[in-house]
Every structure is written in C-alpha cells, then in structure tokens.
C-alpha positions as semicolon CSV with decimal commas, in nm:
position;residue;x (nm);y (nm);z (nm)
1;M;1,047;-4,563;-1,039
2;I;0,716;-4,504;-0,865
3;E;0,554;-4,408;-1,197
4;D;0,710;-4,710;-1,375
5;L;0,571;-4,943;-1,113
6;N;0,227;-4,775;-1,096
7;T;0,183;-4,783;-1,474
8;G;0,302;-5,141;-1,501
9;K;0,593;-5,043;-1,723
10;V;0,813;-5,256;-1,492
11;Q;0,704;-5,532;-1,258
12;T;1,022;-5,539;-1,044
13;V;1,288;-5,272;-1,013
14;V;1,628;-5,413;-1,109
15;T;1,939;-5,194;-1,077
16;R;2,310;-5,274;-1,111
17;F;2,643;-5,147;-0,990
18;P;2,884;-5,199;-1,284
19;P;3,245;-5,113;-1,187
20;E;3,539;-5,174;-1,418
21;P;3,798;-5,383;-1,230
22;N;4,087;-5,150;-1,310
23;G;4,137;-4,993;-0,965
24;Y;3,997;-4,968;-0,616
25;L;3,659;-4,810;-0,545
26;H;3,655;-4,455;-0,404
27;I;3,404;-4,239;-0,221
28;G;3,240;-4,140;-0,552
29;H;3,167;-4,505;-0,619
30;A;3,018;-4,530;-0,271
31;K;2,753;-4,277;-0,380
32;S;2,665;-4,492;-0,683
33;I;2,660;-4,810;-0,471
34;C;2,426;-4,654;-0,217
35;L;2,203;-4,513;-0,484
36;N;2,163;-4,838;-0,677
37;F;2,123;-5,072;-0,380
38;E;1,903;-4,847;-0,169
39;L;1,670;-4,749;-0,452
40;A;1,614;-5,113;-0,543
41;D;1,562;-5,197;-0,177
42;E;1,316;-4,913;-0,128
43;F;1,095;-5,047;-0,408
44;G;1,129;-5,413;-0,324
45;G;1,361;-5,484;-0,613
46;R;1,709;-5,626;-0,651
47;T;2,059;-5,511;-0,746
48;H;2,322;-5,693;-0,950
49;L;2,695;-5,655;-0,919
50;R;2,850;-5,664;-1,264
51;F;3,214;-5,622;-1,355
52;D;3,257;-5,438;-1,685
53;D;3,572;-5,630;-1,777
54;T;3,589;-5,540;-2,145
55;N;3,943;-5,393;-2,132
56;P;4,184;-5,669;-2,016
57;V;4,488;-5,445;-2,051
58;K;4,394;-5,254;-1,734
59;E;4,201;-5,512;-1,532
60;D;4,315;-5,749;-1,258
61;E;4,176;-6,006;-1,014
62;E;4,308;-5,793;-0,727
63;F;4,058;-5,525;-0,816
64;V;3,774;-5,776;-0,850
65;R;3,836;-5,898;-0,495
66;S;3,875;-5,553;-0,347
67;I;3,552;-5,428;-0,506
68;Q;3,352;-5,718;-0,360
69;E;3,507;-5,662;-0,016
70;D;3,423;-5,288;-0,025
71;I;3,059;-5,338;-0,123
72;A;3,013;-5,602;0,146
73;W;3,184;-5,376;0,404
74;L;2,943;-5,095;0,317
75;G;2,663;-5,334;0,411
76;F;2,512;-5,433;0,078
77;E;2,444;-5,772;-0,076
78;W;2,406;-5,818;-0,450
79;E;2,136;-6,049;-0,588
80;Q;2,353;-6,177;-0,876
81;L;2,720;-6,150;-0,965
82;Y;2,802;-6,109;-1,334
83;F;3,097;-6,025;-1,556
84;A;3,057;-5,853;-1,887
85;S;3,279;-6,131;-2,018
86;D;3,002;-6,378;-1,930
87;F;2,814;-6,229;-2,225
88;F;3,096;-6,208;-2,483
89;D;2,947;-6,486;-2,698
90;E;2,610;-6,321;-2,717
91;M;2,764;-5,977;-2,778
92;Y;2,953;-6,127;-3,070
93;E;2,636;-6,278;-3,214
94;R;2,452;-5,950;-3,176
95;A;2,738;-5,777;-3,363
96;V;2,700;-6,028;-3,643
97;R;2,332;-5,945;-3,652
98;L;2,415;-5,576;-3,692
99;I;2,646;-5,656;-3,984
100;R;2,377;-5,868;-4,153
101;K;2,134;-5,574;-4,114
102;G;2,384;-5,337;-4,272
103;K;2,423;-5,155;-3,936
104;A;2,790;-5,224;-3,878
105;Y;3,107;-5,252;-4,087
106;V;3,474;-5,339;-4,047
107;C;3,695;-5,027;-4,077
108;D;4,068;-5,019;-4,145
109;L;4,124;-4,656;-4,034
110;T;4,363;-4,609;-3,740
111;A;4,237;-4,466;-3,414
112;E;4,397;-4,136;-3,503
113;Q;4,232;-4,132;-3,848
114;I;3,897;-4,205;-3,694
115;R;3,938;-3,910;-3,459
116;E;4,040;-3,683;-3,745
117;T;3,740;-3,774;-3,957
118;R;3,481;-3,763;-3,672
119;G;3,418;-3,391;-3,723
120;T;3,349;-3,127;-3,458
121;L;3,047;-2,988;-3,272
122;T;2,987;-2,752;-3,567
123;E;3,119;-2,963;-3,858
124;P;2,995;-3,309;-3,969
125;G;3,229;-3,606;-3,986
126;Q;3,355;-3,778;-4,299
127;N;3,245;-4,121;-4,409
128;S;3,507;-4,390;-4,378
129;P;3,629;-4,521;-4,719
130;Y;3,541;-4,868;-4,583
131;R;3,183;-4,776;-4,487
132;D;3,027;-4,934;-4,795
133;R;3,187;-5,273;-4,772
134;S;2,942;-5,550;-4,851
135;V;2,775;-5,753;-4,579
136;E;2,962;-6,061;-4,695
137;E;3,304;-5,890;-4,676
138;N;3,223;-5,745;-4,333
139;L;3,114;-6,085;-4,203
140;D;3,437;-6,241;-4,331
141;L;3,662;-5,975;-4,191
142;F;3,489;-5,973;-3,852
143;E;3,523;-6,351;-3,828
144;R;3,892;-6,322;-3,917
145;M;3,929;-6,050;-3,652
146;R;3,787;-6,296;-3,399
147;K;4,028;-6,568;-3,514
148;G;4,324;-6,343;-3,453
149;E;4,438;-6,288;-3,811
150;F;4,500;-5,913;-3,763
151;A;4,727;-5,712;-3,536
152;N;4,614;-5,476;-3,261
153;G;4,471;-5,158;-3,414
154;E;4,465;-5,298;-3,767
155;K;4,086;-5,314;-3,787
156;V;3,779;-5,223;-3,582
157;L;3,410;-5,288;-3,610
158;R;3,204;-4,968;-3,628
159;A;2,836;-4,898;-3,609
160;K;2,689;-4,748;-3,926
161;I;2,469;-4,467;-3,799
162;D;2,516;-4,107;-3,920
163;M;2,846;-3,922;-3,964
164;A;2,652;-3,593;-3,984
165;S;2,465;-3,643;-3,656
166;P;2,477;-3,341;-3,421
167;N;2,553;-3,599;-3,149
168;I;2,915;-3,700;-3,206
169;N;2,855;-4,025;-3,021
170;L;2,638;-4,138;-3,312
171;R;2,904;-4,080;-3,577
172;D;2,980;-4,440;-3,645
173;P;3,123;-4,527;-3,304
174;V;3,366;-4,819;-3,263
175;L;3,196;-5,135;-3,134
176;Y;3,490;-5,379;-3,126
177;R;3,868;-5,340;-3,124
178;I;4,146;-5,594;-3,151
179;S;4,353;-5,663;-2,837
180;H;4,574;-5,971;-2,816
181;T;4,566;-5,965;-2,441
182;H;4,509;-6,241;-2,184
183;H;4,177;-6,184;-2,006
184;H;4,147;-6,251;-1,630
185;N;3,816;-6,433;-1,684
186;T;3,814;-6,573;-2,037
187;G;4,185;-6,638;-2,078
188;D;4,293;-6,634;-2,444
189;K;3,955;-6,723;-2,595
190;W;3,907;-6,377;-2,733
191;C;4,136;-6,128;-2,907
192;I;3,858;-5,883;-2,991
193;Y;3,679;-5,697;-2,714
194;P;3,361;-5,487;-2,716
195;M;3,373;-5,119;-2,642
196;Y;3,190;-4,989;-2,333
197;D;2,918;-4,802;-2,524
198;Y;2,829;-5,126;-2,705
199;A;2,872;-5,368;-2,418
200;H;2,696;-5,171;-2,146
201;P;2,346;-5,154;-2,294
202;L;2,363;-5,517;-2,399
203;E;2,466;-5,625;-2,049
204;D;2,175;-5,427;-1,902
205;A;1,932;-5,584;-2,150
206;I;2,060;-5,940;-2,100
207;E;2,034;-5,908;-1,722
208;G;1,687;-5,752;-1,732
209;I;1,801;-5,423;-1,574
210;T;1,510;-5,181;-1,557
211;H;1,688;-4,866;-1,441
212;S;2,042;-4,816;-1,562
213;I;2,178;-4,534;-1,342
214;C;2,481;-4,359;-1,485
215;T;2,671;-4,036;-1,421
216;L;2,586;-3,721;-1,615
217;E;2,864;-3,745;-1,873
218;F;2,673;-4,043;-2,019
219;A;2,364;-3,835;-2,096
220;D;2,495;-3,765;-2,450
221;H;2,554;-4,138;-2,486
222;R;2,192;-4,225;-2,416
223;P;2,085;-4,215;-2,786
224;L;2,362;-4,465;-2,866
225;Y;2,257;-4,677;-2,567
226;D;1,901;-4,688;-2,703
227;W;2,024;-4,754;-3,060
228;V;2,225;-5,059;-2,953
229;V;1,934;-5,206;-2,759
230;Q;1,692;-5,149;-3,049
231;E;1,915;-5,254;-3,341
232;C;2,048;-5,560;-3,161
233;E;1,679;-5,654;-3,110
234;M;1,706;-5,713;-2,738
235;E;1,398;-5,857;-2,568
236;N;1,440;-5,647;-2,253
237;V;1,460;-5,271;-2,296
238;P;1,633;-5,096;-2,007
239;R;1,630;-4,722;-1,965
240;Q;1,928;-4,508;-1,872
241;Y;1,904;-4,239;-1,603
242;E;2,182;-3,994;-1,514
243;F;2,291;-3,830;-1,191
244;N;2,576;-3,600;-1,090
245;R;2,919;-3,731;-0,992
246;L;3,042;-3,675;-0,640
247;S;3,328;-3,425;-0,620
248;L;3,505;-3,339;-0,290
249;T;3,736;-3,052;-0,214
250;N;4,108;-3,141;-0,195
251;T;4,032;-3,481;-0,338
252;V;4,127;-3,662;-0,659
253;M;3,854;-3,891;-0,793
254;S;4,018;-4,013;-1,113
255;K;4,120;-4,380;-1,090
256;R;4,398;-4,302;-1,336
257;K;4,538;-4,038;-1,100
258;L;4,487;-4,253;-0,795
259;K;4,680;-4,531;-0,965
260;L;4,957;-4,279;-1,039
261;L;4,976;-4,191;-0,672
262;V;5,024;-4,560;-0,595
263;D;5,270;-4,630;-0,875
264;E;5,483;-4,323;-0,792
265;K;5,480;-4,427;-0,423
266;V;5,335;-4,095;-0,314
267;V;5,118;-4,314;-0,088
268;D;5,184;-4,658;0,050
269;G;4,908;-4,834;-0,146
270;W;4,545;-4,809;-0,252
271;D;4,444;-4,832;0,113
272;D;4,661;-4,544;0,235
273;P;4,444;-4,343;0,475
274;R;4,506;-4,030;0,267
275;M;4,340;-4,192;-0,035
276;P;3,967;-4,135;-0,101
277;T;3,932;-4,510;-0,174
278;I;3,682;-4,700;0,035
279;S;3,966;-4,921;0,159
280;G;4,168;-4,609;0,252
281;L;3,872;-4,458;0,439
282;R;3,816;-4,793;0,613
283;R;4,181;-4,810;0,721
284;K;4,168;-4,451;0,839
285;G;3,875;-4,541;1,056
286;Y;3,561;-4,434;0,871
287;T;3,255;-4,647;0,936
288;P;3,012;-4,779;0,669
289;E;2,728;-4,606;0,855
290;A;2,897;-4,266;0,826
291;I;2,969;-4,312;0,455
292;R;2,613;-4,431;0,377
293;T;2,464;-4,135;0,568
294;F;2,694;-3,894;0,383
295;C;2,596;-4,034;0,048
296;R;2,227;-4,003;0,131
297;E;2,263;-3,642;0,244
298;V;2,466;-3,541;-0,060
299;G;2,170;-3,646;-0,267
300;V;2,118;-3,668;-0,640
301;V;2,091;-3,369;-0,876
302;K;2,109;-3,314;-1,251
303;T;2,390;-3,061;-1,244
304;N;2,755;-3,162;-1,259
305;N;2,930;-2,857;-1,128
306;S;2,881;-2,894;-0,752
307;V;3,174;-2,970;-0,523
308;V;3,102;-3,098;-0,172
309;D;3,322;-2,974;0,111
310;E;3,519;-3,264;0,263
311;K;3,419;-3,122;0,604
312;M;3,070;-3,260;0,536
313;L;3,209;-3,614;0,527
314;E;3,408;-3,544;0,846
315;H;3,087;-3,420;1,012
316;F;2,912;-3,754;0,961
317;I;3,198;-3,964;1,101
318;R;3,199;-3,744;1,414
319;E;2,825;-3,787;1,448
320;D;2,851;-4,165;1,406
321;L;3,138;-4,213;1,653
322;K;3,041;-3,974;1,931
323;L;2,825;-4,232;2,106
324;K;3,021;-4,539;1,990
325;A;3,386;-4,460;2,053
326;P;3,532;-4,493;2,407
327;R;3,695;-4,173;2,528
328;T;4,038;-4,214;2,665
329;M;4,365;-4,021;2,700
330;A;4,670;-4,015;2,480
331;V;4,980;-3,796;2,487
332;L;5,121;-3,731;2,141
333;Q;5,407;-3,494;2,232
334;P;5,515;-3,617;2,579
335;L;5,656;-3,392;2,851
336;K;5,738;-3,567;3,177
337;V;5,593;-3,436;3,503
338;V;5,720;-3,541;3,846
339;I;5,472;-3,480;4,129
340;T;5,722;-3,422;4,405
341;N;5,485;-3,452;4,702
342;Y;5,319;-3,774;4,582
343;P;5,450;-4,085;4,765
344;E;5,727;-4,268;4,579
345;G;5,637;-4,618;4,463
346;Q;5,263;-4,562;4,514
347;V;5,015;-4,631;4,236
348;E;4,646;-4,568;4,288
349;M;4,358;-4,649;4,055
350;L;4,120;-4,373;3,953
351;D;3,772;-4,406;3,809
352;A;3,704;-4,269;3,463
353;E;3,388;-4,284;3,249
354;N;3,434;-4,436;2,903
355;N;3,193;-4,199;2,733
356;P;3,011;-3,925;2,926
357;E;2,749;-3,903;2,647
358;N;2,676;-4,278;2,666
359;E;2,650;-4,410;3,019
360;A;2,598;-4,767;2,890
361;M;2,968;-4,777;2,800
362;G;3,051;-4,783;3,171
363;H;3,372;-4,689;3,350
364;R;3,740;-4,795;3,358
365;Q;4,020;-4,780;3,611
366;I;4,331;-4,586;3,524
367;P;4,661;-4,578;3,723
368;F;4,805;-4,262;3,880
369;S;5,149;-4,221;4,034
370;R;5,429;-3,977;4,099
371;E;5,537;-3,963;3,736
372;I;5,308;-3,882;3,446
373;Y;5,326;-3,750;3,090
374;I;5,140;-3,446;2,974
375;E;5,114;-3,284;2,632
376;R;5,405;-3,054;2,557
377;D;5,156;-2,793;2,425
378;D;4,988;-2,795;2,764
379;F;5,285;-2,612;2,918
380;M;5,402;-2,264;2,836
381;E;5,691;-2,109;3,031
382;E;5,581;-1,759;2,938
383;P;5,206;-1,781;2,888
384;V;5,021;-1,560;2,645
385;K;4,697;-1,389;2,735
386;G;4,410;-1,635;2,759
387;Y;4,632;-1,938;2,821
388;F;4,489;-2,137;3,114
389;R;4,696;-2,453;3,101
390;L;5,013;-2,523;3,295
391;F;5,279;-2,260;3,349
392;P;5,509;-2,171;3,642
393;G;5,301;-2,102;3,951
394;N;4,970;-2,197;3,786
395;E;4,736;-2,472;3,893
396;V;4,529;-2,695;3,661
397;R;4,315;-3,002;3,696
398;L;4,435;-3,335;3,565
399;K;4,143;-3,505;3,395
400;H;3,996;-3,769;3,626
401;A;4,263;-3,695;3,890
402;Y;4,385;-3,399;4,101
403;F;4,486;-3,038;4,085
404;I;4,857;-2,994;4,024
405;K;5,070;-2,679;4,043
406;C;5,388;-2,617;3,846
407;E;5,679;-2,542;4,087
408;N;5,998;-2,594;3,885
409;V;6,103;-2,619;3,522
410;I;6,393;-2,853;3,436
411;K;6,592;-2,779;3,117
412;D;6,883;-2,933;2,929
413;A;7,211;-2,766;2,834
414;D;7,043;-2,609;2,530
415;G;6,762;-2,452;2,730
416;N;6,497;-2,701;2,620
417;V;6,234;-2,793;2,875
418;T;6,275;-3,163;2,962
419;E;6,075;-3,207;3,278
420;L;5,838;-3,028;3,514
421;H;5,826;-3,061;3,889
422;C;5,477;-3,009;4,030
423;T;5,288;-3,057;4,353
424;Y;4,938;-3,199;4,391
425;D;4,659;-3,129;4,634
426;P;4,517;-3,463;4,766
427;E;4,192;-3,287;4,865
428;T;4,105;-3,213;4,501
429;K;4,055;-3,568;4,381
430;S;3,808;-3,591;4,094
431;G;3,467;-3,707;4,212
432;S;3,532;-3,621;4,575
433;G;3,302;-3,319;4,573
434;F;3,583;-3,074;4,641
435;T;3,461;-2,709;4,602
436;G;3,733;-2,520;4,788
437;R;3,852;-2,341;4,474
438;K;3,831;-2,360;4,102
439;V;4,080;-2,376;3,820
440;K;4,029;-2,264;3,465
441;G;4,232;-2,532;3,288
442;T;4,190;-2,909;3,261
443;I;4,457;-3,114;3,083
444;H;4,496;-3,480;2,999
445;W;4,780;-3,706;3,099
446;V;4,906;-4,066;3,102
447;E;5,074;-4,239;3,399
448;A;5,438;-4,289;3,308
449;T;5,537;-4,628;3,450
450;Q;5,256;-4,822;3,279
451;A;5,207;-4,608;2,970
452;V;5,190;-4,794;2,637
453;P;5,422;-4,654;2,365
454;A;5,225;-4,572;2,053
455;E;5,265;-4,413;1,711
456;F;5,016;-4,152;1,594
457;R;4,961;-4,065;1,231
458;L;4,805;-3,725;1,175
459;Y;4,657;-3,660;0,832
460;E;4,586;-3,351;0,628
461;P;4,443;-3,339;0,272
462;L;4,674;-3,507;0,020
463;I;4,599;-3,255;-0,255
464;L;4,628;-2,881;-0,204
465;D;4,308;-2,702;-0,304
466;E;4,472;-2,521;-0,592
467;E;4,429;-2,539;-0,967
468;A;4,737;-2,677;-1,145
469;E;4,901;-2,409;-1,357
470;E;4,972;-2,465;-1,722
471;G;5,237;-2,733;-1,767
472;E;5,192;-2,864;-1,412
473;S;5,078;-3,210;-1,317
474;F;4,837;-3,267;-1,031
475;L;5,136;-3,429;-0,858
476;D;5,283;-3,079;-0,830
477;N;5,000;-3,002;-0,589
478;I;5,073;-3,280;-0,345
479;N;5,061;-3,154;0,010
480;P;5,406;-3,215;0,167
481;K;5,246;-3,205;0,509
482;S;4,972;-3,457;0,438
483;L;5,115;-3,699;0,696
484;E;5,281;-3,622;1,028
485;T;5,399;-3,914;1,240
486;V;5,465;-3,867;1,614
487;Q;5,559;-4,101;1,900
488;G;5,379;-4,084;2,230
489;F;5,184;-4,282;2,486
490;V;4,835;-4,412;2,558
491;E;4,676;-4,544;2,877
492;N;4,784;-4,887;2,993
493;N;4,446;-5,043;2,915
494;M;4,513;-4,976;2,546
495;R;4,782;-5,247;2,528
496;D;4,545;-5,509;2,384
497;T;4,370;-5,295;2,122
498;K;4,274;-5,468;1,801
499;P;4,294;-5,341;1,444
500;Q;4,005;-5,108;1,353
501;D;3,929;-5,029;1,723
502;K;3,821;-4,667;1,744
503;F;3,868;-4,418;2,027
504;Q;3,822;-4,052;2,101
505;F;4,141;-3,919;2,254
506;F;4,073;-3,626;2,483
507;R;4,120;-3,300;2,285
508;H;4,298;-3,478;1,993
509;G;4,004;-3,623;1,806
510;Y;3,894;-3,965;1,684
511;F;4,156;-4,233;1,612
512;N;4,155;-4,579;1,459
513;V;4,403;-4,867;1,526
514;D;4,585;-4,913;1,196
515;P;4,538;-5,271;1,073
516;K;4,854;-5,263;0,859
517;H;5,125;-5,134;1,086
518;S;5,017;-5,199;1,444
519;T;5,210;-5,469;1,631
520;E;5,134;-5,649;1,956
521;G;5,192;-5,414;2,247
522;R;5,272;-5,116;2,022
523;P;4,966;-4,984;1,844
524;V;4,966;-4,737;1,560
525;F;4,675;-4,493;1,556
526;N;4,542;-4,314;1,251
527;R;4,361;-3,994;1,321
528;I;4,020;-4,017;1,158
529;V;3,914;-3,662;1,223
530;S;4,019;-3,390;1,467
531;L;3,808;-3,213;1,726
532;K;3,751;-2,841;1,740
533;S;4,006;-2,685;1,966
534;S;3,924;-2,402;2,207
535;F;4,272;-2,262;2,179
536;D;4,553;-2,275;1,923
537;P;4,888;-2,194;2,088
538;K;5,040;-2,115;1,745
539;K;4,823;-1,808;1,711
C-alpha cells in the first residue's frame, strides 16, 4: 500500500469487508475485519461493508443484522454499505457485453457434466458442445434465462476462456446460474444469479476498491478475477491480495459446520459461548479490545498451514481484563461452615479491595457472620502431602477476614460431609496488622445469610483435538464435557449485576454475566477463561 500511494498508483486506499449473509461471523472473520479496517485507517483510506448476497438459497436478513452488529461491536465503522444485489443490473449488462464480444456462452450441460468435462490438474478439459453457439443465439437464450423460461439447472452462462488452461479456474467457469428463489433484497426480480467469481471482481471495480484482500485459497482465482475486470471493461481496476486464514486448535471455522451444530441443537444457538462466533465470544465475555489485539498479534503470512493455539486468544482476554474486572468471591461447590465461637445474630462488614492491581477501582464492604460457605474442594478430611487448605485441626485464613480452624466434621447417614464446625481467632482480622503466627493457606468464602444464589457455566473446547477417522463426522468429535453447570453463591453485592458485567472470581477465573439466561436476583455467570491453579486436588 505504501508503494501504491508513493507511486501514485492509487490516490486513496479503499478496502472492503465482503461477508456472505449465510451465517454468523466467527473469529476468523474478525481477523479479516481488523485487517481491512485497520489497514485503510492506517493509510487514511476508507472501508466498505458489502454483503455478497448472490446465493439467496442460503441467505437471510437475520445474518445481515448480526453481521452489522458484530462489526460495530468490534469498534469499526464502514464508510459505505453495499449489497452485491445493488449491482445486479450492471452485472447483467456486463455479461451481455461478454456475450457480444464472444467471451461468454449459454451452456446446457448439467453441473455434473460440467465437472466431468473440466479435466484434471494433468489433463485438459473438453469443450462444451454448446461452446460455439452464435452471439445472437446466446443473447436470446440469456435473455430468456433472465425472463424465467427455464428451470433451475437447465442452463448456465459460462465464460469462454481456455479449456486447456493449466489453471482449472479458467476452464470456462460458470458466470450465471438459474435459481427461482426469492431474494431478501431484490424479491422476485431475478431468477438468475451471478457466481461469486464473476460478481466479486465486478463489485470491487464498481465500488472503486483498490486493495481486495482475500484468503489464500483465492490466489488461484486471481487470473479469473483479473480476466473479469478486463473483459468487462471496468473503469476501475482493483487488485487482489491474499493472506492466510485463521485456524484455531479445537475450533471449527466452517460456517456450514457451525450451522450444523445449531441445526442439530448441539449448541443453543449461534451465540452459544462454546461457538467461535463473534456473538458467542461476546456472550461468553470476550471484549472487542482483546479480540482486536489477538488479531493483530496473529499477523498476516502467505502460508496456509499454521494453526494458532486457542490459549493465545485466552491470553489476550486475561491481559485485557486483569485491570478492568472487579475481583470478588464466588463459591461454586458450596460447603457450609459454622463458626461456633462467633456471636449468633451478629453481622459485621469487612473491607475488601476491588482490584489490588488497580487501586482506582476502590474498595467494597462485605458481610461476615457465624455461617459462611466455602468451596468444597477447599476441605479435605484426609489431606494429601502439600495440601494447605482446610482439614481437621488445620488453620487457614479467610480472604479479607479471619483465621479459622476446623474442629468438627458433620456427615450425613451416607458418610458425606455436609457441614464443618470451625472456630475463629478475632485477633487475626485482615488488615489489623496481626503477626502472631502465619498460616500457609488462604481460601475464599461467601457469607451465608446474604449470599446470592447463582448459576455458573464452565466451558471446555467444544471439539476434541482429534482428526475424524474415515467414515466419521466432525460431530463424532464433540466434547461431551464442553459445558458443566453448577449452582453456588456470590457475594451479596452481586445481586444487581447487569448482563455483560465481568468479574474475576478469586481462584476460579474471569466470568461474565450471561445476557440470555440471567434473571433479576439470580445471575448466570459464564466462565470466560480460568486462572492458573497452584494445586489440583485431583492429582
């Protein structure tokens, strides 16, 4: 772009993001969005949003709306909004021009016959028996195709290029096909629709795009792109550039497969937090800043075989939230603790910082009383070596509160631990400057009488990182443990949380208030990303 500007080849950089409205955008599209918008911005140019709506069978207004919402949420504004269908009249006229020049013809071969006669990488294709129709006959047939006189698949318009070309994309590709389908934008005006490889270069040229940035699989299509622009005699001549797709471990990026997950109800919609869609990441709790930073750091290369570890994306959301998210306490697997020497009926308020790494976030007051909940994993009746949390006779610190010591273990008839009886030392209050002795373990807790019931949704990768064996579908590699739902408690000041509020729960990780399932007074929290644990009791 620098060279193009310096040499005067282009006066203003104009890029475009051209999604097909046949599904929701995913993290791979986010890379393309960032690349197109940020490159144009860097060089003082502009970016268009254009919907490539040339296949009405798969497209829907729902997808148009969601795409616009996702781009705006990521923080980008498009200069102009276009639809490929805005240019259908001009595309038709340009096709007529190709026919008049002897560069296109109407073919009666079926889609299967066209495939069979296209040839291979080592063998040339075979000319269609309809390739030498006269210009007059082709003009008549193409006009009749437009008027709806033929059935779907009965005829197509093909470019007349070279059936022996070493580039298979130049072996008389299809330019138009018949589809008697209602279009979301043009209604029933058209029953013939342009193919992507014909429409895309024309759209770029009509809009005055200077840098048409595509993924690497379109590199072999570039000669056809240039042919369409030249033979259709377009005034503006865009140039296509290619970059690598984004691939993530344990992640499906195919919109067809993502749609299958939705249709088969493997997930609860396109915005399921396990989906790699932008709306799914948003609902899970990712921020636009984290996604944009991730996309920048992934970068652009000319090889298409690199897979990015999903942990890299997780790294950037941790980095983004560590100074933004308030730190509070939540108990996901509650175990009740009764502090037997604490006065009955008494509730005192304790001071707690909201984020020790960001003093500007201030402090909050949290209640403390005779009854609290701790994490069930924070107690072990028969502790293993290196376990410093609560066990019979051991003393630990309650975060922001006091030292407590486990005195008695209460069990039910089946021998399950149901309650702990502990004592506390009033001299050990947090912030009091007590130095009489030290303890090795600090655990979090929630005061029982004012605790807010909450649901916690814990996510793991939806797809197991395994190659499907022969005969298997990718659905056979769905992770059965991709979602675990548990019921617990949060601090009383979390009663009025709002959808998309984000918190770091002590030791559990970063969580987001689910906008779809939370109700007043009973929040649902999606875990965005976990924190590194110093100890795993399962080991």
